[in-house]
C-alpha positions in Angstrom: -7.4 -8.5 5.6 -6.3 -11.9 4.5 -8.5 -13.8 1.9 -9.4 -17.6 2.5 -7.7 -18.2 -0.8 -4.5 -17.1 0.7 -5.3 -19.5 3.8 -5.8 -22.5 1.4 -2.5 -22.2 -0.6 -0.7 -23.1 3.1 0.0 -26.6 4.0 -1.2 -27.9 7.3 1.9 -27.1 9.4 2.0 -23.6 7.9 -1.7 -23.2 8.6 -1.5 -24.5 12.0 1.4 -21.7 12.6 -0.4 -19.0 10.9 -3.5 -20.0 13.3 -1.1 -19.6 16.4 0.2 -16.1 15.1 -3.3 -15.1 14.4 -4.6 -16.0 17.9 -1.6 -14.1 19.6 -2.5 -11.1 17.4 -6.0 -11.3 18.8 -4.8 -11.5 22.2 -2.9 -8.5 22.0 -5.8 -6.5 20.4 -7.9 -7.8 23.1 -5.5 -6.6 25.6 -5.0 -3.3 24.3 -8.7 -2.6 24.0 -9.1 -3.6 27.9 -6.4 -1.1 28.6 -7.7 1.7 26.3 -4.8 1.9 23.9 -6.6 0.6 20.8 -7.2 3.0 18.3 -8.7 0.9 15.5 -11.6 -1.3 17.1 -12.1 -2.6 13.8 -9.0 -4.8 14.0 -10.4 -7.1 16.2 -13.7 -8.3 14.0 -11.1 -8.8 11.3 -8.6 -10.9 13.1 -11.7 -12.8 14.8 -12.9 -13.5 11.1 -9.3 -14.8 10.3 -9.4 -17.3 13.0 -12.6 -18.4 11.9 -11.5 -18.8 8.2 -8.4 -21.0 9.3 -10.4 -23.2 11.6 -13.1 -23.7 8.6 -10.1 -24.7 6.3 -8.7 -27.1 8.9 -12.1 -28.8 9.3 -12.6 -28.8 5.5 -9.5 -30.7 5.1 -10.3 -33.2 8.0 -13.9 -33.8 6.5 -12.0 -34.3 2.9 -13.9 -31.3 1.6 -11.0 -29.8 0.3 -7.5 -31.1 -0.1 -4.1 -29.9 1.2 -1.9 -28.6 -1.5 1.0 -30.5 -2.5 4.4 -29.2 -1.6 5.3 -28.0 -4.9 1.9 -26.1 -5.0 2.6 -24.5 -1.4 6.2 -23.5 -2.8 4.8 -21.9 -5.9 2.2 -20.0 -3.7 5.2 -18.7 -1.2 6.7 -17.3 -4.1 4.0 -15.8 -5.8 3.1 -14.2 -2.5 6.8 -13.0 -1.9 6.9 -11.6 -5.6 3.6 -9.7 -4.7 4.8 -8.3 -1.8 8.5 -7.3 -3.1 6.3 -5.5 -5.9 4.1 -3.5 -3.8 6.7 -2.4 -1.5 8.7 -1.3 -4.8 5.8 0.5 -5.7 5.2 2.3 -2.1 8.8 3.2 -2.4 8.4 4.8 -5.8 5.2 6.8 -4.4 7.2 8.1 -1.4 10.0 9.0 -3.7 7.7 11.0 -6.1 6.3 12.8 -2.9 9.5 13.5 -1.4 10.7 15.2 -5.0 7.5 17.0 -5.3 7.6 18.3 -1.6 11.4 19.3 -2.1 10.4 21.3 -5.4 7.8 23.5 -3.4 10.2 24.0 -0.7 12.9 25.4 -3.0 10.2 27.7 -4.5 9.1 29.0 -1.3 12.6 29.7 -0.2 13.2 31.7 -3.6 10.1 33.4 -3.0 11.2 34.4 0.6 14.5 35.3 -0.5 12.8 37.7 -3.0 14.2 35.8 -6.4 12.4 35.0 -9.4 10.6 31.8 -9.4 11.3 29.7 -12.5 8.2 28.5 -14.2 5.5 31.0 -14.0 7.4 34.0 -14.6 9.3 32.6 -17.6 6.1 31.7 -19.2 4.8 35.2 -18.9 8.0 36.6 -20.2 7.7 34.0 -23.2 4.0 35.1 -23.5 5.0 39.0 -23.6 7.5 38.5 -26.5 4.9 36.9 -29.2 1.5 38.4 -29.1 -1.4 37.5 -31.7 -3.1 40.2 -33.5 -6.5 40.3 -34.4 -6.1 38.3 -37.5 -4.2 35.3 -35.5 -0.7 36.3 -37.0 1.9 36.5 -34.5 3.8 39.8 -34.1 6.5 40.7 -31.8 5.7 43.4 -29.3 
């Protein structure tokens, strides 16, 4: 969902272009709904609210209630959005990589178990625990 503050950062031509994009998206969602292909009906309501937000901001500017951002402010807002998107994408990639490496580790363990090979980790810890044991006084003794 897009916030009104994000729309307010756009200048009038960008806002008009964004309205066209959102209207086209709404048309496509309604078309999918009519043909029974839409899986998430909530998207229609979200998109309708985005249309209303953009129209409200345009009307506020017509009435002088709010002002259009200066070109410098609009450029700064675009930079901030781009940086935030890049950071979000980098974080998502990092999560995907982590999941792959965890999955790869589990796959290797399963292959070792299937081949009858001892799995590193749990068995090694048991062996280390067998070598040193504590007696009743808490002193370590070797078995």
